[in-house]
Biopython code that builds the backbone (N, CA, C, O; Angstrom):
import numpy as np
from Bio.PDB.StructureBuilder import StructureBuilder

atoms = [
    (1, "UNK", "N", (0.849, -1.174, 0.000)),
    (1, "UNK", "CA", (0.000, 0.000, 0.000)),
    (1, "UNK", "C", (0.893, 1.235, 0.000)),
    (1, "UNK", "O", (1.748, 1.397, 0.871)),
    (2, "UNK", "N", (0.688, 2.092, -0.973)),
    (2, "UNK", "CA", (1.484, 3.306, -1.079)),
    (2, "UNK", "C", (0.810, 4.463, -0.363)),
    (2, "UNK", "O", (-0.405, 4.640, -0.440)),
    (3, "UNK", "N", (1.612, 5.236, 0.324)),
    (3, "UNK", "CA", (1.107, 6.375, 1.082)),
    (3, "UNK", "C", (0.302, 7.320, 0.199)),
    (3, "UNK", "O", (-0.712, 7.861, 0.642)),
    (4, "UNK", "N", (0.733, 7.527, -1.034)),
    (4, "UNK", "CA", (0.054, 8.460, -1.939)),
    (4, "UNK", "C", (-1.362, 8.008, -2.277)),
    (4, "UNK", "O", (-2.193, 8.833, -2.656)),
    (5, "UNK", "N", (-1.655, 6.716, -2.147)),
    (5, "UNK", "CA", (-2.983, 6.221, -2.504)),
    (5, "UNK", "C", (-3.936, 6.171, -1.312)),
    (5, "UNK", "O", (-5.120, 5.881, -1.485)),
    (6, "UNK", "N", (-3.441, 6.449, -0.110)),
    (6, "UNK", "CA", (-4.280, 6.404, 1.081)),
    (6, "UNK", "C", (-5.130, 7.667, 1.183)),
    (6, "UNK", "O", (-4.698, 8.755, 0.801)),
    (7, "UNK", "N", (-6.320, 7.506, 1.694)),
    (7, "UNK", "CA", (-7.240, 8.618, 1.883)),
    (7, "UNK", "C", (-7.514, 8.793, 3.368)),
    (7, "UNK", "O", (-7.417, 7.839, 4.140)),
    (8, "UNK", "N", (-7.857, 10.016, 3.768)),
    (8, "UNK", "CA", (-8.234, 10.289, 5.151)),
    (8, "UNK", "C", (-9.388, 9.366, 5.548)),
    (8, "UNK", "O", (-9.421, 8.856, 6.668)),
    (9, "UNK", "N", (-10.319, 9.157, 4.640)),
    (9, "UNK", "CA", (-11.485, 8.313, 4.934)),
    (9, "UNK", "C", (-11.109, 6.879, 5.293)),
    (9, "UNK", "O", (-11.896, 6.173, 5.924)),
    (10, "UNK", "N", (-9.919, 6.445, 4.900)),
    (10, "UNK", "CA", (-9.445, 5.107, 5.259)),
    (10, "UNK", "C", (-9.139, 5.002, 6.751)),
    (10, "UNK", "O", (-9.103, 3.899, 7.297)),
    (11, "UNK", "N", (-8.922, 6.124, 7.409)),
    (11, "UNK", "CA", (-8.496, 6.122, 8.815)),
    (11, "UNK", "C", (-9.404, 6.898, 9.762)),
    (11, "UNK", "O", (-9.262, 6.791, 10.980)),
    (12, "UNK", "N", (-10.333, 7.678, 9.217)),
    (12, "UNK", "CA", (-11.191, 8.490, 10.078)),
    (12, "UNK", "C", (-12.236, 7.628, 10.773)),
    (12, "UNK", "O", (-12.507, 6.500, 10.362)),
    (13, "UNK", "N", (-12.805, 8.168, 11.813)),
    (13, "UNK", "CA", (-13.914, 7.517, 12.509)),
    (13, "UNK", "C", (-15.208, 7.974, 11.836)),
    (13, "UNK", "O", (-15.563, 9.150, 11.924)),
    (14, "UNK", "N", (-15.922, 7.056, 11.159)),
    (14, "UNK", "CA", (-17.172, 7.473, 10.529)),
    (14, "UNK", "C", (-18.258, 7.682, 11.584)),
    (14, "UNK", "O", (-18.293, 6.977, 12.592)),
    (15, "UNK", "N", (-19.134, 8.644, 11.351)),
    (15, "UNK", "CA", (-20.238, 8.939, 12.259)),
    (15, "UNK", "C", (-19.777, 9.102, 13.708)),
    (15, "UNK", "O", (-20.258, 8.390, 14.589)),
    (16, "UNK", "N", (-18.853, 10.026, 13.965)),
    (16, "UNK", "CA", (-18.335, 10.178, 15.324)),
    (16, "UNK", "C", (-19.387, 10.721, 16.282)),
    (16, "UNK", "O", (-20.351, 11.366, 15.870)),
    (17, "UNK", "N", (-19.187, 10.450, 17.551)),
    (17, "UNK", "CA", (-20.006, 11.053, 18.595)),
    (17, "UNK", "C", (-19.615, 12.523, 18.658)),
    (17, "UNK", "O", (-18.431, 12.858, 18.633)),
    (18, "UNK", "N", (-20.615, 13.399, 18.739)),
    (18, "UNK", "CA", (-20.336, 14.834, 18.747)),
    (18, "UNK", "C", (-20.942, 15.492, 19.984)),
    (18, "UNK", "O", (-21.765, 14.897, 20.680)),
    (19, "UNK", "N", (-20.526, 16.714, 20.241)),
    (19, "UNK", "CA", (-21.097, 17.527, 21.315)),
    (19, "UNK", "C", (-21.550, 18.847, 20.712)),
    (19, "UNK", "O", (-21.109, 19.241, 19.632)),
    (20, "UNK", "N", (-22.453, 19.533, 21.444)),
    (20, "UNK", "CA", (-22.970, 20.822, 20.981)),
    (20, "UNK", "C", (-22.321, 21.947, 21.776)),
    (20, "UNK", "O", (-22.026, 21.775, 22.958)),
    (21, "UNK", "N", (-22.094, 23.097, 21.145)),
    (21, "UNK", "CA", (-21.413, 24.201, 21.836)),
    (21, "UNK", "C", (-22.233, 24.810, 22.966)),
    (21, "UNK", "O", (-21.658, 25.393, 23.885)),
    (22, "UNK", "N", (-23.548, 24.694, 22.927)),
    (22, "UNK", "CA", (-24.396, 25.316, 23.935)),
    (22, "UNK", "C", (-24.682, 24.401, 25.119)),
    (22, "UNK", "O", (-25.484, 24.752, 25.985)),
    (23, "UNK", "N", (-24.045, 23.238, 25.173)),
    (23, "UNK", "CA", (-24.241, 22.332, 26.309)),
    (23, "UNK", "C", (-23.579, 22.942, 27.550)),
    (23, "UNK", "O", (-22.458, 23.444, 27.462)),
    (24, "UNK", "N", (-24.258, 22.904, 28.705)),
    (24, "UNK", "CA", (-23.642, 23.448, 29.923)),
    (24, "UNK", "C", (-22.307, 22.762, 30.230)),
    (24, "UNK", "O", (-22.177, 21.548, 30.072)),
    (25, "UNK", "N", (-21.323, 23.542, 30.666)),
    (25, "UNK", "CA", (-19.972, 23.028, 30.878)),
    (25, "UNK", "C", (-19.930, 21.840, 31.833)),
    (25, "UNK", "O", (-19.264, 20.846, 31.543)),
    (26, "UNK", "N", (-20.622, 21.922, 32.957)),
    (26, "UNK", "CA", (-20.529, 20.827, 33.927)),
    (26, "UNK", "C", (-21.056, 19.519, 33.345)),
    (26, "UNK", "O", (-20.476, 18.457, 33.574)),
    (27, "UNK", "N", (-22.154, 19.592, 32.592)),
    (27, "UNK", "CA", (-22.675, 18.383, 31.965)),
    (27, "UNK", "C", (-21.719, 17.893, 30.881)),
    (27, "UNK", "O", (-21.491, 16.692, 30.738)),
    (28, "UNK", "N", (-21.165, 18.830, 30.124)),
    (28, "UNK", "CA", (-20.231, 18.465, 29.062)),
    (28, "UNK", "C", (-18.985, 17.810, 29.637)),
    (28, "UNK", "O", (-18.471, 16.849, 29.065)),
    (29, "UNK", "N", (-18.494, 18.321, 30.768)),
    (29, "UNK", "CA", (-17.311, 17.722, 31.394)),
    (29, "UNK", "C", (-17.542, 16.241, 31.689)),
    (29, "UNK", "O", (-16.720, 15.392, 31.346)),
    (30, "UNK", "N", (-18.653, 15.952, 32.318)),
    (30, "UNK", "CA", (-18.950, 14.572, 32.679)),
    (30, "UNK", "C", (-19.256, 13.725, 31.453)),
    (30, "UNK", "O", (-18.687, 12.647, 31.282)),
    (31, "UNK", "N", (-20.158, 14.211, 30.596)),
    (31, "UNK", "CA", (-20.548, 13.431, 29.422)),
    (31, "UNK", "C", (-19.369, 13.182, 28.484)),
    (31, "UNK", "O", (-19.135, 12.050, 28.061)),
    (32, "UNK", "N", (-18.637, 14.232, 28.164)),
    (32, "UNK", "CA", (-17.520, 14.086, 27.229)),
    (32, "UNK", "C", (-16.415, 13.218, 27.820)),
    (32, "UNK", "O", (-15.818, 12.405, 27.115)),
    (33, "UNK", "N", (-16.142, 13.387, 29.105)),
    (33, "UNK", "CA", (-15.106, 12.562, 29.743)),
    (33, "UNK", "C", (-15.509, 11.095, 29.717)),
    (33, "UNK", "O", (-14.677, 10.232, 29.433)),
    (34, "UNK", "N", (-16.775, 10.798, 30.008)),
    (34, "UNK", "CA", (-17.237, 9.404, 29.965)),
    (34, "UNK", "C", (-17.151, 8.843, 28.554)),
    (34, "UNK", "O", (-16.722, 7.704, 28.364)),
    (35, "UNK", "N", (-17.555, 9.632, 27.562)),
    (35, "UNK", "CA", (-17.471, 9.181, 26.173)),
    (35, "UNK", "C", (-16.027, 8.891, 25.808)),
    (35, "UNK", "O", (-15.727, 7.846, 25.230)),
    (36, "UNK", "N", (-15.131, 9.813, 26.144)),
    (36, "UNK", "CA", (-13.719, 9.632, 25.784)),
    (36, "UNK", "C", (-13.121, 8.414, 26.479)),
    (36, "UNK", "O", (-12.341, 7.677, 25.876)),
    (37, "UNK", "N", (-13.478, 8.199, 27.736)),
    (37, "UNK", "CA", (-12.969, 7.032, 28.453)),
    (37, "UNK", "C", (-13.512, 5.737, 27.868)),
    (37, "UNK", "O", (-12.763, 4.777, 27.685)),
    (38, "UNK", "N", (-14.805, 5.703, 27.575)),
    (38, "UNK", "CA", (-15.433, 4.477, 27.095)),
    (38, "UNK", "C", (-15.082, 4.137, 25.651)),
    (38, "UNK", "O", (-15.074, 2.964, 25.276)),
    (39, "UNK", "N", (-14.793, 5.147, 24.842)),
    (39, "UNK", "CA", (-14.500, 4.907, 23.422)),
    (39, "UNK", "C", (-13.018, 5.009, 23.102)),
    (39, "UNK", "O", (-12.580, 4.613, 22.022)),
    (40, "UNK", "N", (-12.253, 5.536, 24.038)),
    (40, "UNK", "CA", (-10.824, 5.808, 23.844)),
    (40, "UNK", "C", (-10.577, 6.905, 22.796)),
    (40, "UNK", "O", (-9.488, 6.991, 22.228)),
    (41, "UNK", "N", (-11.617, 7.757, 22.538)),
    (41, "UNK", "CA", (-11.425, 8.922, 21.675)),
    (41, "UNK", "C", (-10.637, 9.950, 22.473)),
    (41, "UNK", "O", (-10.815, 10.069, 23.685)),
    (42, "UNK", "N", (-9.777, 10.684, 21.806)),
    (42, "UNK", "CA", (-9.039, 11.748, 22.460)),
    (42, "UNK", "C", (-9.658, 13.117, 22.226)),
    (42, "UNK", "O", (-9.234, 14.119, 22.802)),
    (43, "UNK", "N", (-10.682, 13.136, 21.357)),
    (43, "UNK", "CA", (-11.332, 14.396, 21.021)),
    (43, "UNK", "C", (-12.721, 14.114, 20.469)),
    (43, "UNK", "O", (-13.001, 13.033, 19.951)),
    (44, "UNK", "N", (-13.585, 15.124, 20.595)),
    (44, "UNK", "CA", (-14.940, 15.028, 20.059)),
    (44, "UNK", "C", (-15.216, 16.265, 19.212)),
    (44, "UNK", "O", (-14.912, 17.381, 19.634)),
    (45, "UNK", "N", (-15.791, 16.081, 18.019)),
    (45, "UNK", "CA", (-16.167, 17.244, 17.217)),
    (45, "UNK", "C", (-17.284, 18.026, 17.905)),
    (45, "UNK", "O", (-18.195, 17.438, 18.488)),
    (46, "UNK", "N", (-17.206, 19.351, 17.833)),
    (46, "UNK", "CA", (-18.262, 20.220, 18.323)),
    (46, "UNK", "C", (-19.053, 20.652, 17.088)),
    (46, "UNK", "O", (-18.501, 21.241, 16.160)),
    (47, "UNK", "N", (-20.364, 20.347, 17.091)),
    (47, "UNK", "CA", (-21.183, 20.558, 15.896)),
    (47, "UNK", "C", (-22.344, 21.498, 16.209)),
    (47, "UNK", "O", (-23.033, 21.348, 17.218)),
    (48, "UNK", "N", (-22.544, 22.472, 15.318)),
    (48, "UNK", "CA", (-23.687, 23.389, 15.397)),
    (48, "UNK", "C", (-24.282, 23.512, 14.001)),
    (48, "UNK", "O", (-23.566, 23.745, 13.028)),
    (49, "UNK", "N", (-25.574, 23.357, 13.917)),
    (49, "UNK", "CA", (-26.274, 23.457, 12.630)),
    (49, "UNK", "C", (-25.673, 22.528, 11.575)),
    (49, "UNK", "O", (-25.580, 22.886, 10.401)),
    (50, "UNK", "N", (-25.265, 21.330, 12.007)),
    (50, "UNK", "CA", (-24.738, 20.340, 11.075)),
    (50, "UNK", "C", (-23.316, 20.581, 10.604)),
    (50, "UNK", "O", (-22.820, 19.865, 9.733)),
    (51, "UNK", "N", (-22.654, 21.587, 11.174)),
    (51, "UNK", "CA", (-21.275, 21.906, 10.771)),
    (51, "UNK", "C", (-20.332, 21.767, 11.942)),
    (51, "UNK", "O", (-20.666, 22.147, 13.064)),
    (52, "UNK", "N", (-19.153, 21.223, 11.688)),
    (52, "UNK", "CA", (-18.125, 21.143, 12.718)),
    (52, "UNK", "C", (-17.568, 22.547, 12.922)),
    (52, "UNK", "O", (-17.077, 23.181, 11.988)),
    (53, "UNK", "N", (-17.655, 23.019, 14.170)),
    (53, "UNK", "CA", (-17.154, 24.371, 14.470)),
    (53, "UNK", "C", (-15.966, 24.344, 15.422)),
    (53, "UNK", "O", (-15.390, 25.385, 15.738)),
    (54, "UNK", "N", (-15.603, 23.148, 15.878)),
    (54, "UNK", "CA", (-14.466, 23.035, 16.780)),
    (54, "UNK", "C", (-14.231, 21.603, 17.185)),
    (54, "UNK", "O", (-14.929, 20.689, 16.745)),
    (55, "UNK", "N", (-13.243, 21.422, 18.023)),
    (55, "UNK", "CA", (-12.874, 20.112, 18.551)),
    (55, "UNK", "C", (-12.706, 20.260, 20.059)),
    (55, "UNK", "O", (-12.010, 21.162, 20.526)),
    (56, "UNK", "N", (-13.343, 19.377, 20.814)),
    (56, "UNK", "CA", (-13.172, 19.326, 22.266)),
    (56, "UNK", "C", (-12.196, 18.200, 22.566)),
    (56, "UNK", "O", (-12.498, 17.035, 22.308)),
    (57, "UNK", "N", (-11.032, 18.534, 23.106)),
    (57, "UNK", "CA", (-9.999, 17.529, 23.353)),
    (57, "UNK", "C", (-9.956, 17.133, 24.827)),
    (57, "UNK", "O", (-10.536, 17.797, 25.686)),
    (58, "UNK", "N", (-9.261, 16.046, 25.092)),
    (58, "UNK", "CA", (-9.075, 15.635, 26.480)),
    (58, "UNK", "C", (-8.315, 16.707, 27.253)),
    (58, "UNK", "O", (-8.542, 16.874, 28.451)),
    (59, "UNK", "N", (-7.429, 17.426, 26.602)),
    (59, "UNK", "CA", (-6.708, 18.525, 27.249)),
    (59, "UNK", "C", (-7.667, 19.673, 27.601)),
    (59, "UNK", "O", (-7.531, 20.293, 28.655)),
    (60, "UNK", "N", (-8.627, 19.951, 26.726)),
    (60, "UNK", "CA", (-9.633, 20.973, 27.022)),
    (60, "UNK", "C", (-10.426, 20.596, 28.266)),
    (60, "UNK", "O", (-10.694, 21.450, 29.112)),
    (61, "UNK", "N", (-10.806, 19.323, 28.385)),
    (61, "UNK", "CA", (-11.556, 18.859, 29.552)),
    (61, "UNK", "C", (-10.728, 18.996, 30.824)),
    (61, "UNK", "O", (-11.247, 19.403, 31.863)),
    (62, "UNK", "N", (-9.452, 18.661, 30.745)),
    (62, "UNK", "CA", (-8.573, 18.785, 31.908)),
    (62, "UNK", "C", (-8.464, 20.238, 32.334)),
    (62, "UNK", "O", (-8.536, 20.544, 33.525)),
    (63, "UNK", "N", (-8.289, 21.142, 31.367)),
    (63, "UNK", "CA", (-8.180, 22.567, 31.677)),
    (63, "UNK", "C", (-9.467, 23.083, 32.317)),
    (63, "UNK", "O", (-9.415, 23.841, 33.286)),
    (64, "UNK", "N", (-10.622, 22.678, 31.783)),
    (64, "UNK", "CA", (-11.901, 23.108, 32.348)),
    (64, "UNK", "C", (-12.084, 22.564, 33.758)),
    (64, "UNK", "O", (-12.575, 23.270, 34.639)),
    (65, "UNK", "N", (-11.694, 21.319, 33.974)),
    (65, "UNK", "CA", (-11.817, 20.719, 35.309)),
    (65, "UNK", "C", (-10.939, 21.455, 36.313)),
    (65, "UNK", "O", (-11.371, 21.708, 37.438)),
    (66, "UNK", "N", (-9.730, 21.797, 35.931)),
    (66, "UNK", "CA", (-8.837, 22.548, 36.812)),
    (66, "UNK", "C", (-9.453, 23.910, 37.135)),
    (66, "UNK", "O", (-9.410, 24.348, 38.284)),
    (67, "UNK", "N", (-10.025, 24.581, 36.136)),
    (67, "UNK", "CA", (-10.673, 25.869, 36.383)),
    (67, "UNK", "C", (-11.826, 25.732, 37.371)),
    (67, "UNK", "O", (-11.970, 26.552, 38.277)),
    (68, "UNK", "N", (-12.644, 24.701, 37.199)),
    (68, "UNK", "CA", (-13.781, 24.468, 38.092)),
    (68, "UNK", "C", (-13.293, 24.176, 39.506)),
    (68, "UNK", "O", (-13.864, 24.675, 40.476)),
    (69, "UNK", "N", (-12.251, 23.379, 39.624)),
    (69, "UNK", "CA", (-11.716, 23.031, 40.948)),
    (69, "UNK", "C", (-11.102, 24.241, 41.630)),
    (69, "UNK", "O", (-11.244, 24.409, 42.841)),
    (70, "UNK", "N", (-10.423, 25.084, 40.867)),
    (70, "UNK", "CA", (-9.860, 26.328, 41.433)),
    (70, "UNK", "C", (-10.970, 27.230, 41.948)),
    (70, "UNK", "O", (-10.858, 27.809, 43.028)),
    (71, "UNK", "N", (-12.035, 27.346, 41.174)),
    (71, "UNK", "CA", (-13.165, 28.182, 41.579)),
    (71, "UNK", "C", (-13.811, 27.640, 42.852)),
    (71, "UNK", "O", (-14.158, 28.405, 43.752)),
    (72, "UNK", "N", (-13.969, 26.323, 42.922)),
    (72, "UNK", "CA", (-14.554, 25.707, 44.114)),
    (72, "UNK", "C", (-13.658, 25.913, 45.329)),
    (72, "UNK", "O", (-14.147, 26.171, 46.429)),
    (73, "UNK", "N", (-12.359, 25.800, 45.135)),
    (73, "UNK", "CA", (-11.416, 25.998, 46.248)),
    (73, "UNK", "C", (-11.461, 27.440, 46.737)),
    (73, "UNK", "O", (-11.440, 27.690, 47.942)),
    (74, "UNK", "N", (-11.523, 28.394, 45.801)),
    (74, "UNK", "CA", (-11.580, 29.800, 46.183)),
    (74, "UNK", "C", (-12.892, 30.117, 46.925)),
    (74, "UNK", "O", (-12.905, 30.895, 47.879)),
    (75, "UNK", "N", (-13.980, 29.505, 46.472)),
    (75, "UNK", "CA", (-15.267, 29.740, 47.132)),
    (75, "UNK", "C", (-15.306, 29.143, 48.541)),
    (75, "UNK", "O", (-15.986, 29.660, 49.427)),
    (76, "UNK", "N", (-14.563, 28.043, 48.731)),
    (76, "UNK", "CA", (-14.536, 27.394, 50.046)),
    (76, "UNK", "C", (-13.657, 28.148, 51.035)),
    (76, "UNK", "O", (-13.756, 27.953, 52.247)),
    (77, "UNK", "N", (-12.802, 29.004, 50.509)),
    (77, "UNK", "CA", (-11.986, 29.836, 51.383)),
    (77, "UNK", "C", (-10.693, 29.224, 51.624)),
    (77, "UNK", "O", (-9.868, 29.787, 52.343)),
]
sb = StructureBuilder()
sb.init_structure("model")
sb.init_model(0)
sb.init_chain("A")
sb.init_seg("    ")
for serial, (resi, resn, name, xyz) in enumerate(atoms, 1):
    if name == "N":
        sb.init_residue(resn, " ", resi, " ")
    sb.init_atom(name, np.array(xyz, "f"), 0.0, 1.0, " ", f" {name:<3s}", serial, name[0])
structure = sb.get_structure()
């Protein structure tokens, strides 16, 4: 198999699980983290009006979780 003859479609995940941009962050953190753990996906497409508008990565989830934990710690005093 020659590299020049390979297509992205040969390696992409067809019909991927997606998330919506307007989903509340706390629900998205849990839902997306569970999806990524159960499927071993490292990222999920963010889709609005049938178009991919971004990618939610495992690093994005970690950053959001750290922000939430910092906020909770500050609120606790």
